[in-house]
C-alpha positions in Angstrom: 133.5 128.2 76.5 130.6 130.1 77.8 129.0 132.7 75.4 128.6 136.4 76.4 124.9 135.7 76.8 125.6 132.8 79.2 128.0 135.1 81.1 125.4 137.7 81.5 122.9 135.1 82.8 125.4 133.9 85.4 126.3 137.4 86.5 122.7 138.7 86.7 121.7 135.8 88.9 124.4 136.6 91.5 124.0 138.8 94.4 126.0 142.0 94.6 128.4 142.5 97.5 127.9 145.4 99.9 131.6 145.3 100.9 133.7 148.3 100.5 136.3 148.6 97.7 139.3 146.3 98.3 142.4 145.5 96.3 143.5 142.3 94.7 146.2 141.5 97.2 143.7 141.8 100.1 141.4 139.4 98.3 144.0 136.8 97.5 145.5 137.0 101.0 142.1 136.4 102.6 141.4 133.5 100.2 144.7 131.8 100.9 144.2 132.2 104.6 140.8 130.6 104.5 141.7 128.0 101.8 138.9 129.3 99.8 138.6 128.4 96.1 134.9 128.3 95.6 134.9 131.2 93.2 137.4 129.5 90.8 135.0 127.6 88.7 132.5 130.5 88.3 135.3 132.9 87.7 136.9 130.6 85.1 133.7 130.2 83.3 133.1 133.9 83.4 136.6 134.6 82.1 136.1 132.1 79.3 133.2 134.2 78.1 135.6 137.2 77.9 138.4 135.4 76.1 138.1 135.5 72.4 140.4 135.3 69.3 143.0 132.8 70.2 142.5 132.3 73.9 143.4 128.9 75.3 141.1 128.3 78.1 139.0 125.1 77.9 136.3 126.0 80.4 137.1 122.8 82.4 140.2 123.9 84.3 139.9 124.3 88.1 142.0 127.3 88.9 142.3 129.5 91.9 141.3 133.1 91.5 145.0 134.1 91.6 146.0 131.6 89.0 143.1 132.7 86.8 144.1 136.4 87.1 147.7 135.5 86.2 146.6 133.5 83.2 144.3 136.3 82.0 147.2 138.7 82.4 149.5 136.5 80.3 146.9 136.0 77.6 146.1 139.8 77.4 149.9 140.5 77.2 150.1 138.2 74.3 147.1 139.9 72.6 148.8 143.3 73.1 152.0 142.0 71.5 150.0 140.7 68.5 148.0 144.0 68.3 144.8 142.3 68.9 141.7 144.2 70.2 138.5 142.7 71.4 135.7 143.5 69.1 133.5 146.0 70.9 130.3 144.7 69.2 130.8 141.3 70.8 131.1 142.6 74.3 128.4 143.3 76.8 128.0 146.9 78.0 129.1 147.9 81.4 125.6 147.7 82.8 125.3 144.1 81.8 128.3 142.9 83.8 127.6 142.0 87.4 130.3 140.4 89.7 129.8 137.1 91.5 127.9 137.2 94.7 130.9 137.1 97.0 133.3 139.0 94.8 135.1 142.0 96.1 134.4 145.4 94.5 137.7 145.7 92.7 139.2 142.7 91.0 142.2 143.5 88.9 142.2 142.0 85.5 142.6 143.4 82.0 141.1 146.9 81.9 138.6 148.3 79.3 139.4 151.8 78.2 137.5 154.3 76.2 137.5 154.1 72.4 139.1 156.9 70.4 137.4 160.2 71.3 135.2 160.7 68.3 132.1 160.1 70.5 130.4 158.3 67.7 130.3 154.9 69.2 127.3 154.2 71.3 128.6 151.1 72.9 131.9 151.5 74.9 134.8 149.7 73.3 136.6 147.2 75.3 140.3 147.7 74.5 143.7 147.2 76.1 145.3 149.9 78.0 149.0 149.8 77.0 150.0 151.4 80.3 148.1 149.1 82.6 146.8 145.9 81.1 144.2 145.1 83.6 140.4 144.8 83.5 138.7 146.7 86.3 135.4 145.9 87.8 135.4 149.1 89.8 132.9 150.7 92.2 130.8 153.3 90.4 130.5 155.2 93.7 134.3 155.5 93.9 134.7 157.5 90.7 133.7 161.0 91.9 135.9 164.0 91.0 138.1 164.6 94.1 139.4 167.9 92.9 135.9 169.5 92.6 134.3 167.7 95.5 136.1 169.7 98.2 135.9 173.1 96.7 134.8 175.7 99.2 132.5 177.5 96.7 130.3 178.9 99.5 133.0 181.1 100.9 132.7 184.9 100.6 133.9 186.0 97.1 136.1 188.5 99.0 138.1 185.7 100.6 137.8 183.0 97.9 140.9 182.9 95.7 140.4 181.0 92.4 144.2 180.8 91.8 144.5 178.5 94.8 142.3 175.9 93.2 142.7 176.3 89.4 146.0 174.5 89.0 144.6 171.3 90.6 141.4 171.6 88.6 143.2 172.1 85.3 145.4 169.1 86.1 142.3 166.9 86.5 140.7 168.5 83.4 143.8 167.8 81.3 142.9 164.2 80.6 139.6 165.4 79.0 141.0 167.9 76.6 141.3 170.7 79.2 137.6 171.4 79.4 136.0 172.1 82.8 134.4 169.0 84.3 130.7 168.7 85.0 131.7 167.8 88.5 132.6 171.5 89.2 129.1 172.5 88.3 127.6 169.7 90.3 129.6 170.8 93.3 128.0 174.3 92.9 124.5 172.8 92.6 124.9 170.7 95.7 126.0 173.7 97.8 123.3 176.0 96.4 120.6 173.3 96.9 121.8 172.8 100.5 121.1 176.4 101.7 118.1 178.7 101.8 120.3 181.8 102.2 120.2 184.0 99.2 123.5 185.5 100.1 125.1 182.0 100.1 123.5 181.1 96.9 124.9 184.2 95.1 128.3 183.7 96.7 128.5 180.1 95.5 127.5 181.0 92.0 130.0 183.9 92.0 132.9 181.7 93.0 132.0 179.0 90.5 131.8 181.5 87.7 135.1 183.0 88.7 136.8 179.6 88.5 135.5 179.3 84.9 136.4 182.8 83.9 140.0 182.3 85.0 140.3 178.6 84.4 138.2 177.7 81.4 136.3 180.7 79.8 135.0 178.5 77.0 132.9 176.5 79.5 131.3 179.6 81.1 128.5 180.0 78.6 127.3 176.4 78.7 127.6 176.5 82.4 125.3 179.5 82.6 122.7 177.8 80.4 122.8 174.6 82.5 122.6 176.5 85.8 119.6 178.4 84.6 117.9 175.2 83.5 117.7 176.1 79.8 119.6 175.5 76.6 118.3 178.5 74.6 116.3 181.7 75.0 112.5 181.5 75.1 112.1 182.8 71.5 114.3 180.0 70.1 112.2 176.9 70.0 114.5 174.2 71.4 112.7 171.6 73.5 114.2 168.4 74.7 111.1 166.4 74.0 111.9 163.7 76.5 109.3 161.8 78.3 109.6 160.1 81.7 109.9 156.7 80.0 113.2 157.7 78.3 114.8 158.6 81.6 113.3 155.5 83.3 114.7 153.3 80.5 118.1 154.8 80.8 118.2 154.3 84.6 117.3 150.6 84.1 119.8 150.2 81.3 122.7 151.9 83.1 122.0 150.8 86.7 120.8 147.3 86.1 117.4 147.9 87.7 114.1 146.2 86.8 110.7 147.8 86.7 109.8 146.8 90.2 113.0 148.1 91.7 112.8 151.4 89.9 109.1 151.9 90.9 110.0 151.1 94.5 112.6 153.7 94.6 110.4 156.3 92.9 107.5 155.6 95.2 109.8 156.1 98.2 111.6 159.3 96.9 109.3 160.9 94.4 111.8 163.2 92.7 113.4 161.8 89.5 116.8 163.2 90.4 116.7 161.6 93.8 115.8 158.3 92.1 118.8 158.6 89.9 121.0 159.3 92.9 119.8 156.1 94.6 119.9 154.0 91.5 123.5 155.1 90.8 124.6 154.0 94.3 123.1 150.6 93.5 125.2 150.4 90.4 128.2 149.0 92.3 130.3 147.9 89.4 131.3 149.2 86.0 133.3 147.4 83.3 135.0 150.5 82.2 136.0 153.7 83.9 133.4 156.4 83.0 134.7 159.1 80.7 134.3 162.2 82.8 131.5 164.5 81.8 132.4 168.0 80.9 130.2 171.1 81.1 130.5 171.5 77.3 129.7 167.9 76.6 126.6 167.9 78.7 125.3 171.1 77.1 126.1 169.8 73.6 124.3 166.5 74.4 121.2 168.4 75.4 121.3 170.5 72.2 121.7 167.3 70.1 118.6 165.8 71.9 116.6 169.0 71.2 117.6 169.2 67.6 117.4 165.5 66.6 114.2 164.9 64.5 112.9 162.5 62.0 112.9 158.7 61.7 114.9 157.1 64.4 115.2 160.2 66.5 113.8 158.5 69.5 116.5 155.9 69.5 119.2 158.5 69.0 117.9 160.5 72.0 117.7 157.4 74.1 121.4 156.6 73.4 122.4 160.1 74.4 120.5 159.9 77.6 122.0 156.5 78.3 125.5 157.8 77.6 125.0 160.8 80.0 124.0 158.5 82.8 126.7 156.0 82.1 129.4 158.6 82.3 128.0 160.4 85.3 130.5 159.9 88.1 128.8 159.3 91.4 125.2 159.9 92.6 125.3 163.7 92.6 126.2 164.0 89.0 123.4 161.5 88.1 120.9 163.4 90.2 121.5 166.7 88.4 121.8 165.2 85.0 118.4 163.7 85.4 116.9 166.9 86.9 118.4 168.8 83.9 116.8 166.3 81.5 113.5 166.7 83.4 114.0 170.5 83.1 113.4 171.0 86.8 116.8 171.7 88.4 115.4 172.8 91.7 118.5 174.6 93.0 116.7 177.9 93.8 119.0 180.0 91.4 116.5 182.1 89.4 117.3 184.4 86.5 117.8 187.4 88.7 120.3 185.5 90.9 122.4 184.4 87.9 122.6 188.0 86.6 123.7 189.3 90.0 126.3 186.5 90.2 127.6 187.3 86.7 128.0 191.0 87.4 129.9 190.4 90.7 132.1 187.7 89.2 133.2 189.9 86.4 133.9 192.8 88.7 136.4 190.4 90.5 137.9 188.3 87.8 138.8 188.4 84.1 140.0 185.7 81.7 143.7 185.3 80.8 144.6 188.1 78.4 141.6 190.2 79.4 142.3 193.9 79.7 139.2 195.3 81.4 139.6 196.6 85.0 138.5 194.5 88.0 138.2 195.3 91.7 140.5 193.7 94.2 138.7 191.5 96.8 140.9 192.9 99.6 140.0 196.5 98.7 136.4 195.7 98.6 136.6 193.9 101.9 137.7 197.2 103.5 134.5 199.0 102.4 131.5 199.5 104.7 128.5 197.3 104.1 126.6 200.2 102.5 129.5 201.1 100.2 130.0 197.5 99.1 126.3 197.2 98.3 126.5 200.3 96.2 129.5 198.9 94.2 127.6 195.7 93.6 124.4 197.5 92.7 126.0 199.5 89.9 127.3 196.5 88.2 124.1 194.5 88.7 122.0 197.3 87.2 124.2 197.3 84.0 124.0 193.5 83.5 120.3 193.4 84.2 119.6 196.3 81.8 121.5 194.4 79.1 119.7 191.2 79.6 116.3 193.0 79.7 117.1 194.5 76.3 118.6 191.4 74.8 117.6 188.3 76.9 120.1 185.8 75.5 123.1 184.6 77.4 124.7 183.8 74.0 124.9 187.6 73.4 125.7 188.6 77.0 128.4 186.2 78.2 130.8 186.6 75.3 130.7 190.4 75.6 131.3 190.2 79.3 134.4 188.0 78.7 135.6 190.7 76.3 134.9 194.0 78.0 133.6 193.1 81.5 131.0 195.1 83.3 131.0 198.7 82.0 128.7 201.2 80.3 129.7 199.9 76.9 128.0 196.7 77.7 124.6 198.3 77.4 125.5 199.6 74.0 126.8 196.2 72.8 123.7 194.4 74.1 121.1 197.0 73.3 117.6 196.5 71.8 117.7 194.9 68.3 115.1 193.8 65.8 113.7 190.2 65.9 115.1 189.7 69.5 112.3 190.5 72.0 113.0 192.7 74.9 111.5 191.9 78.3 108.3 193.9 78.6 107.8 196.6 81.2 105.2 195.7 83.9 102.7 197.6 85.9 102.2 197.6 89.6 98.8 196.7 91.1 96.8 199.2 93.1 93.9 198.4 95.4 91.5 201.0 94.0 91.3 204.3 92.1 91.8 206.4 95.2 95.2 204.8 95.9 96.2 205.3 92.3 95.3 209.0 92.5 97.3 209.4 95.7 100.4 207.8 94.3 100.3 210.0 91.2 99.4 213.2 93.0 100.7 216.3 91.1 101.6 214.3 87.9 100.1 214.2 84.5 99.2 210.7 83.4 97.3 208.8 80.8 94.5 206.3 81.4 94.2 203.5 79.0 91.7 200.6 78.6 93.2 197.3 79.8 91.9 194.9 77.2 91.3 191.2 78.0 93.7 189.8 75.3 97.2 188.7 74.7 100.1 191.1 75.0 102.2 191.2 71.8 105.5 192.7 70.7 105.7 193.3 67.0 109.0 193.7 65.2 109.4 194.7 61.6 112.6 195.5 59.7 113.3 197.5 56.5 112.9 194.4 54.4 109.4 193.8 55.7 110.2 190.8 57.8 107.8 190.6 60.8 108.2 188.8 64.1 105.6 188.7 66.9 106.5 187.7 70.4 104.4 187.0 73.5 104.9 188.6 76.9 106.9 185.4 77.8 109.2 186.2 74.8 107.9 183.2 72.9 107.7 183.5 69.1 104.1 183.4 67.9 104.4 184.8 64.4 102.8 181.6 63.0 99.8 182.1 65.3 98.9 185.4 63.8 99.5 185.4 60.0 96.7 187.9 59.6 98.6 190.4 61.7 101.8 189.8 59.7 99.8 190.6 56.5 98.4 193.7 58.2 101.8 195.3 59.0 102.5 196.7 55.5 99.1 198.4 55.5 99.6 200.2 58.9 103.1 201.5 58.3 103.0 205.2 57.5 105.2 207.1 55.2 108.8 207.2 56.3 108.5 204.2 58.7 111.1 201.6 57.8 111.7 199.5 60.9 109.9 199.5 64.3 109.2 197.6 67.5 105.6 198.1 68.7 103.7 196.8 71.6 100.0 196.2 71.9 97.2 193.9 73.0 95.8 191.3 70.6 92.1 190.9 71.3 89.5 188.7 69.8 86.8 190.8 68.1 83.6 190.5 66.0 84.9 191.8 62.7 81.5 193.3 61.8 80.5 195.1 64.9 83.9 195.5 66.6 82.6 193.9 69.8 85.3 192.7 72.1 85.5 189.0 73.1 87.1 187.6 76.2 90.6 186.0 76.5 89.1 182.5 76.6 87.9 183.0 73.0 91.3 183.9 71.9 92.8 180.8 73.4 90.7 178.6 71.1 92.7 180.0 68.1 95.2 177.5 66.7 98.9 178.1 67.7 100.9 176.7 64.7 100.6 176.4 60.9 97.6 178.8 60.8 96.5 179.6 57.3 94.7 183.0 56.8 91.9 181.4 54.9 91.2 179.0 57.8 91.0 181.6 60.6 87.6 181.6 62.4 88.6 183.9 65.3 89.3 187.4 64.2 91.6 189.7 66.2 92.4 193.3 66.4 95.8 194.8 67.5 95.4 197.6 70.0 98.8 199.4 70.0 99.9 201.3 73.1 103.7 201.8 72.9 106.5 202.3 70.4 110.0 201.3 71.6 112.1 201.3 68.4 111.8 203.4 65.1 114.0 203.4 62.0 117.1 201.9 63.7 116.8 204.0 66.9 115.7 202.8 70.3 113.1 205.0 72.0 113.3 203.5 75.5 114.7 206.8 77.0 112.0 208.9 75.5 109.0 209.9 77.6 105.8 208.1 77.2 104.1 211.2 75.7 106.8 211.3 73.0 106.5 207.6 72.2 102.7 207.8 72.0 102.8 210.8 69.7 105.1 209.0 67.3 102.9 205.9 67.4 99.8 207.8 66.5 101.3 210.0 63.9 103.3 207.5 62.0 100.9 204.5 61.8 97.6 204.1 60.0 94.4 203.0 61.8 92.3 200.3 60.2 89.0 199.8 62.2 88.5 196.4 63.8 92.0 195.4 62.6 94.5 197.9 64.0 94.0 200.8 66.2 95.3 202.4 69.4 94.1 201.7 72.9 91.4 204.1 74.0 92.9 206.6 76.4 92.4 210.0 78.2 94.9 212.4 79.8 94.3 213.5 83.3 95.7 214.6 86.7 94.9 213.6 90.3 92.4 216.4 90.4 90.3 214.8 87.7 88.9 212.0 89.9 85.4 212.1 88.5 86.6 211.9 84.9 88.9 209.0 85.7 86.1 207.2 87.5 83.8 207.6 84.5 86.5 206.3 82.2 87.1 203.3 84.4 83.4 202.5 84.4 83.3 202.7 80.6 86.2 200.3 80.4 84.4 197.7 82.5 81.2 198.2 80.4 82.9 197.0 77.2 84.4 193.9 78.9 87.9 195.3 79.6 89.7 194.1 82.7 90.1 197.7 83.9 92.5 200.5 83.1 96.3 201.1 82.9 97.6 204.4 84.2 101.0 205.7 82.9 103.1 208.7 83.7 103.3 211.0 80.7 106.4 213.1 81.3 109.8 212.8 83.1 110.4 214.8 86.2 113.7 213.4 87.5 113.5 215.4 90.8 110.1 214.0 91.7 110.4 210.8 93.7 108.0 208.9 95.9 108.0 206.3 98.6 106.9 202.8 97.6 104.6 202.6 100.5 100.9 202.0 100.7 99.2 204.9 102.6 98.6 208.5 101.6 100.5 210.0 104.4 103.9 208.4 103.5 103.2 209.1 99.8 102.6 212.8 100.5 105.7 213.0 102.7 107.7 211.5 99.9 106.3 214.1 97.4 107.3 216.8 99.9 110.8 215.5 100.1 111.2 215.0 96.4 110.3 218.6 95.4 112.9 219.9 97.9 115.9 221.2 95.9 119.5 220.7 97.0 121.9 223.6 96.7 125.5 223.2 95.5 126.9 222.8 99.0 124.9 219.6 99.4 122.7 220.8 102.3 119.0 220.0 101.9 116.7 222.9 102.5 113.2 222.0 103.4 110.8 221.6 106.3 113.1 219.3 108.2 116.3 221.4 107.6 118.3 218.1 107.9 121.7 217.5 106.6 122.5 215.7 103.4 123.6 212.6 105.2 120.3 212.4 107.1 118.4 212.9 103.9 120.4 210.2 102.2 119.7 207.9 105.1 116.1 208.6 104.9 116.0 207.9 101.2 117.6 204.5 101.7 115.3 203.6 104.5 112.2 204.5 102.5 113.4 202.8 99.3 112.1 205.8 97.2 111.9 205.1 93.5 111.6 207.7 90.7 108.4 208.0 88.8 109.9 207.9 85.2 108.0 208.1 82.0 110.7 206.1 80.1 110.2 202.5 79.1 112.0 200.3 81.6 112.3 196.7 80.3 111.7 193.9 82.8 110.8 196.3 85.7 107.6 196.6 87.6 107.3 200.2 88.5 104.6 202.6 89.8 105.2 204.6 86.6 102.6 202.2 85.3 99.7 201.3 87.5 96.9 198.9 86.7 93.5 199.2 88.3 91.3 196.2 87.6 87.7 195.8 88.3 88.5 193.2 90.9 91.0 195.5 92.8 89.1 197.4 95.4 89.3 197.8 99.2 87.4 194.6 99.9 88.2 192.4 97.0 91.8 191.5 96.0 93.2 188.8 93.7 96.4 186.8 93.7 97.8 184.5 91.1 98.6 181.3 93.0 100.0 177.8 92.1 98.1 174.7 93.0 100.5 172.3 94.6 98.5 169.6 96.4 95.0 168.3 97.2 92.9 166.2 99.6 90.2 163.7 98.8 86.8 165.4 99.1 84.0 164.3 101.4 80.4 163.4 100.6 79.4 164.5 97.1 83.0 165.6 96.5 84.6 162.3 97.5 85.7 161.5 93.9 87.4 164.9 93.4 90.2 166.9 94.9 88.8 169.3 97.5 90.2 171.3 99.2 93.2 172.2 97.1 96.5 173.7 98.5 97.9 176.8 96.9 101.2 178.5 97.1 103.0 181.8 96.3 106.5 181.9 94.7 109.6 182.9 96.7 111.5 184.9 94.1 114.8 184.7 95.9 114.9 180.9 96.6 112.7 179.5 93.9 110.6 177.6 96.4 106.9 177.5 96.6 105.4 178.6 100.0 101.9 177.3 100.9 99.5 180.1 101.6 96.0 178.6 101.8 93.6 175.8 101.0 90.6 176.6 98.8 87.3 174.8 98.1 85.2 177.8 97.0 84.4 179.0 93.5 84.7 175.5 91.8 82.0 174.1 89.6 81.3 170.4 89.2 82.7 170.4 85.6 85.9 172.0 86.9 86.2 169.5 89.7 85.9 166.7 87.2 88.4 168.1 84.8 90.8 168.9 87.6 90.6 165.4 88.9 91.5 164.1 85.4 94.4 166.6 85.0 95.9 165.7 88.4 95.4 162.0 88.2 97.0 159.7 90.8 96.3 156.7 88.6 92.7 156.0 89.6 91.3 157.7 86.5 93.6 156.9 83.7 95.4 153.9 85.2 98.8 155.8 85.3 99.7 158.8 87.3 99.7 162.1 85.5 100.9 165.5 86.8 101.3 164.2 90.3 104.3 163.5 92.5 104.9 160.5 94.7 106.1 162.5 97.6 106.5 166.1 98.8 109.0 167.9 96.5 111.9 169.6 98.2 111.0 173.0 96.8 107.6 173.1 98.5 107.5 174.6 102.0 104.5 173.1 103.9 104.4 171.0 107.0 101.0 169.3 106.4 100.3 166.0 104.7 98.0 166.2 101.6 96.6 163.1 99.9 98.4 164.0 96.7 101.2 166.4 95.6 100.6 168.1 92.2 103.4 168.8 89.7 103.4 172.7 89.7 102.4 173.9 86.2 99.3 176.0 86.5 98.4 179.5 87.8 95.0 180.2 89.3 93.6 183.7 90.0 92.2 183.7 93.5 90.0 186.3 95.4 89.9 186.6 99.1 88.5 188.7 102.0 91.8 189.7 103.7 95.2 188.5 104.7 96.0 187.1 108.1 99.1 186.0 110.0 99.2 182.2 110.3 101.1 179.7 112.4 100.4 177.0 109.8 101.5 178.5 106.5 105.0 179.5 105.4 104.2 182.2 102.8 106.2 185.3 103.3 107.6 184.1 106.7 110.3 186.4 107.8 109.0 189.3 105.8 106.2 190.4 108.2 106.9 188.1 111.2 109.8 185.9 112.3 107.7 182.9 113.2 104.5 183.3 111.2 103.6 183.2 107.6 100.6 184.7 105.8 97.4 183.1 104.8 94.1 184.2 103.1 90.7 184.4 104.6 87.9 183.0 102.5 89.9 182.3 99.3 87.8 181.8 96.2 88.8 180.5 92.8 88.1 182.9 89.9 89.8 181.3 86.9 92.9 179.7 85.4 95.4 182.2 84.2 96.2 180.6 80.8 98.3 183.7 79.9 100.7 183.1 82.8 103.4 180.6 83.6 104.3 179.6 87.2 107.3 181.9 87.0 104.8 184.8 86.9 102.7 183.7 89.9 102.4 186.1 92.8 105.5 186.3 95.0 105.8 186.2 98.8 107.2 189.7 98.6 104.1 191.0 96.8 101.8 189.2 99.3 103.7 190.8 102.2 103.2 194.2 100.5 99.5 193.7 100.3 99.4 192.7 104.0 101.2 195.9 104.9 98.8 198.0 102.9 95.9 196.2 104.6 97.4 196.8 108.1 97.8 200.5 107.3 94.1 200.7 106.9 93.2 198.3 109.7 91.7 199.9 112.9 93.6 199.2 116.1 92.6 196.0 117.8 91.5 194.2 114.7 94.9 192.5 114.4 94.0 190.1 117.3 92.0 188.1 114.8 95.2 186.9 113.1 95.5 183.8 115.3 92.6 182.4 113.3 93.7 180.5 110.2 92.0 181.2 107.0 91.2 177.5 106.5 89.8 177.2 110.1 87.4 180.1 109.4 86.3 178.6 106.0 85.7 175.1 107.3 
């Protein structure tokens, strides 16, 4: 009798069949017709390797396949009667079993079923199914979830009816404890990834969320985490810690591939998810039917990977990855499991899109037993487009405000399931200590004159914009201190000296607070400011106060929480007064940002203040509205004329009858229409988390009429020529499309680089020629990049570079902002020049196509007539 090892050897040497799935009767009928019995000996020997514990085969019998199958059936029936179970530790795994070369894809014999559902066994048990005592070598491609695969999730939410689909879904989920299957989420991912329409993306997410709200509310929270490509908020350190080798090893183990086959697929496809899709298709047979993945089980597996530490953690993580890929049904589930493990989901659903989808879904659906009101889809369908947009916008604003104050889906989703979208949601998910709120951001202005024009008639404060790291400091009544970065990452360990400083700066009566400021490297003796690069050399973890070599000073500029009360709705003048009156200054350790108060009439004073900021190595100045004037709005345009027109409209008062009295003497409807068309926004002095408003403006030394900067992402490169032949030059850069998540190419750059930079960059983006193995490069163009050219190498996007340029031109080559300023042309940069790496920014904070389009509009507003004809020249053509 052949051993399992012998059986594996025989099976691995055989060639897999490409025939479609066919049943046993078809196989036997064909065999009998042709008089074929050539498989009998091989099948008998293979079967002997599977028959243990009292089986009677001798290994020398010459049986037809049908006789062999009947014999196996009888022997397994006998085992069932005697209560015998094949020892799982003596059996090969599903990936080790390959059918004979001319076997069909489904040969009925005793079936292997899952072990008891304690999920502790890492090797699938091979047991008897009392209902159907057959062993199935079934096609892995034929196991996809039929109930989820045909869901029309991309329908309009106003016509999609979850109740039409939930019964069938719940029936298919019932075999897995009633939890929603991962196939539902995969179906959503496939549809979202297959469209560039933001409307379709939102609609698909809304419908998927509604199915979970009404069909399985318990799976909604893990589904949201998986769809946003995360397992925890940024301030909770929970990294998967998986390398590419773990995923490659899992694909080889599960799909029966060797190194050469896997590398060949990767070289052809490039994306790890696409490789998994292709590899899963090549896994034609499984010994057992996969246990369907659920949304909960996938999320819990990721959490276990992230939290497993210590001796043997690598093996445990590898087994979890193997199991996820073993149980993935079909190629699409495998694709998105691997992309999730790589933490690069690539479905174009960014944070804002998810919050919009949540708000709309909870306005349409509620869980069983929920008592909060919802809107009927049929009633909403009767509304005009503008009215429907207003309904959606109210809910979106509430959900976004909650997430900005408490950016954790673990806090938001359960409350939504309880009370839906309402004003109480903001109270339940308000600012709290030791949970960072998303910081308010400032808009960029081209120069001081534009800033003064925008803030005409308003009182404002000018502050130094220090070249440091923005920090959010939390302190409770017990003295516990937490410090967060602008990305919401916990960095308390990095600044133990600031933690020790907090008790000394708290004034009398201050119990708890949330303060915001800039941490700047300084010379402790002289107070001289140092640049941001110096600060980056400071250790990040396990910093001891006695070992600190780079001293820092905290320059505070805002106070958002005091003694249990949020201050977000207070004016900036009030918040600043509380900050200065309740905290104690310690020179060169803790102080307030240097500032002056001014109006648009004080242009000379503001200019002198700006120059003094530049002289002490600051980046420029921040300008902030001091007081709230709710009736004063403005148009978010670029030129002085439209801004002045907006000011004129804003100061016009409306009487009780709704008629607008002003220079235009228009009706209220006309005024409302004009407001919508101009997208006017109020200049508020309140603190608006996660918003970039013109209530805060930044004027940097590089922002003037002839010298702009953009934060771009390097995505590809070409081999240089001549002296630069061993380096990447030029380098392709891209802006970020905030709606789709894609990267849109905007220009090539070969200016501003030094030889040491070229050398370091070549080592960082290594195609294998430097270190022997590829590093931070992709084998082919990724699907999320929009560019028609053919660089020599594609970079894995992970850096942000600050770039200067002469001006912006329309381009037939580049896709950046296409559709925003022209239907068939994108935007490009003339004479782009590298300034520096933005170590303080992640790729999610790179400049957006919308921002680029806004700069182009401002530029065109100041461009003399006739100059626009030069837009046919591409930026790269002029540079080279």
